[in-house]
C-alpha positions in Angstrom: -31.7 33.7 -75.4 -31.5 34.6 -71.7 -28.5 33.6 -69.6 -30.6 31.2 -67.5 -31.8 29.4 -70.7 -28.3 29.2 -72.1 -27.0 27.7 -68.8 -29.9 25.1 -68.7 -29.2 24.2 -72.3 -25.5 23.7 -71.8 -26.1 21.6 -68.7 -28.5 19.4 -70.7 -25.9 19.0 -73.5 -23.2 18.0 -71.0 -25.4 15.4 -69.3 -26.5 14.0 -72.7 -23.0 13.9 -74.3 -21.8 10.6 -75.5 -19.0 8.8 -73.6 -16.7 6.1 -74.7 -18.7 3.4 -72.8 -21.8 4.4 -74.8 -20.1 3.5 -78.1 -17.7 0.7 -77.3 -19.0 -1.5 -74.5 -22.2 -2.4 -76.4 -21.4 -5.8 -77.8 -23.2 -8.4 -79.9 -22.1 -11.4 -81.9 -22.2 -9.4 -85.1 -19.7 -6.8 -83.9 -16.3 -6.5 -85.6 -13.3 -4.8 -83.9 -10.3 -3.4 -85.7 -7.7 -3.2 -82.9 -5.1 -5.4 -84.7 -5.4 -3.4 -88.0 -5.0 -0.2 -86.0 -1.9 -1.5 -84.3 -0.4 -2.6 -87.6 -0.9 0.9 -89.1 0.6 2.6 -86.1 3.6 0.2 -86.1 4.2 0.8 -89.8 4.1 4.5 -89.3 6.6 4.4 -86.4 8.9 2.2 -88.6 8.7 4.9 -91.3 7.0 2.6 -93.9 3.9 4.9 -94.1 4.1 8.7 -94.3 2.1 11.0 -92.1 -0.1 12.3 -95.0 -1.3 8.7 -95.6 -2.1 8.1 -91.9 -3.6 11.5 -91.1 -6.1 12.0 -93.8 -9.3 12.8 -92.0 -11.8 14.8 -94.0 -12.7 18.3 -92.6 -16.3 17.1 -91.7 -14.9 14.2 -89.7 -12.7 16.5 -87.8 -15.6 18.8 -87.0 -17.8 15.9 -85.9 -15.0 14.8 -83.6 -15.0 18.2 -82.0 -18.7 18.8 -81.7 -20.3 15.3 -81.6 -17.4 13.0 -80.6 -16.9 11.2 -77.3 -13.5 12.2 -76.0 -11.5 9.3 -74.5 -8.6 9.4 -72.1 -6.0 8.5 -74.8 -3.6 10.6 -76.8 -3.3 10.4 -80.5 -0.9 7.6 -81.5 0.6 9.8 -84.2 1.0 13.4 -82.9 1.0 12.1 -79.2 -0.3 15.5 -78.1 -4.0 15.8 -78.7 -6.7 13.7 -77.2 -8.6 11.5 -79.6 -12.4 11.2 -79.8 -14.8 8.5 -80.9 -17.3 9.5 -83.6 -20.2 7.2 -84.5 -22.0 7.1 -87.8 -25.2 4.9 -88.1 -26.3 3.5 -91.5 -29.5 1.8 -92.4 -33.0 2.2 -93.8 -34.6 5.6 -93.6 -31.2 7.3 -92.8 -29.2 9.5 -95.1 -26.9 7.7 -97.6 -23.9 9.3 -95.9 -25.0 8.0 -92.5 -26.2 9.7 -89.4 -23.6 11.1 -87.0 -24.7 10.3 -83.5 -24.3 13.2 -81.1 -26.1 12.3 -77.9 -27.1 9.3 -75.7 -30.8 10.0 -76.5 -30.2 9.8 -80.2 -28.2 6.5 -79.8 -31.0 5.1 -77.7 -33.7 6.1 -80.2 -31.8 4.5 -83.1 -31.2 1.4 -81.1 -35.0 1.1 -80.3 -35.9 0.9 -84.0 -37.3 -2.3 -85.4 -35.0 -2.3 -88.4 -31.4 -3.4 -88.1 -28.8 -0.6 -88.4 -25.0 -0.6 -88.5 -22.9 1.7 -86.4 -19.4 2.6 -87.4 -17.2 3.9 -84.6 -14.1 5.9 -85.7 -11.4 7.3 -83.6 -10.3 10.8 -84.7 -7.6 13.3 -83.8 -8.9 16.7 -84.6 -5.4 18.2 -84.6 -3.3 16.0 -87.0 -6.2 14.2 -88.8 -5.5 10.6 -87.6 -8.5 8.5 -88.0 -9.2 4.8 -87.9 -12.2 2.5 -87.8 -12.5 1.1 -84.3 -15.6 -1.0 -84.5 -18.7 -1.9 -86.5 -21.6 -2.6 -84.3 -25.2 -3.7 -84.8 -28.1 -1.6 -83.6 -31.8 -1.9 -83.6 -33.7 -5.0 -84.7 -34.6 -7.5 -82.0 -31.5 -6.7 -79.9 -31.9 -5.2 -76.4 -28.9 -3.3 -75.3 -28.5 -1.8 -71.8 -29.6 1.8 -71.7 
């Protein structure tokens, strides 16, 4: 591939990369947030009631998806407090793989949201360094809903 094509491709990927607002600010009545559960786990870890191996148990594929498909946020990991965490979104529903579809771009999220069938999006925060991961939100996509694009 020529250097000009590579540069054009990387510019496209950067413009189409997911951001925190793409995954979290979309809200509907069916959405469920897990902020309190997250805070409880972090507090129990800081008190020494949960060991690090229990808290930082991300699968290798989840860590890779955080690096390559995740939306980095301006927040450090609550466990290692060094690395930046990323949000990774998996979408489940009819005509999608049983293990879910990892959303990697704004265009893909928009296409999934425009489907007529209802889908569920699971947003997970992940630290690719220590393996911290926690479910942040379950959101509804598709169906009759119209989200801002």
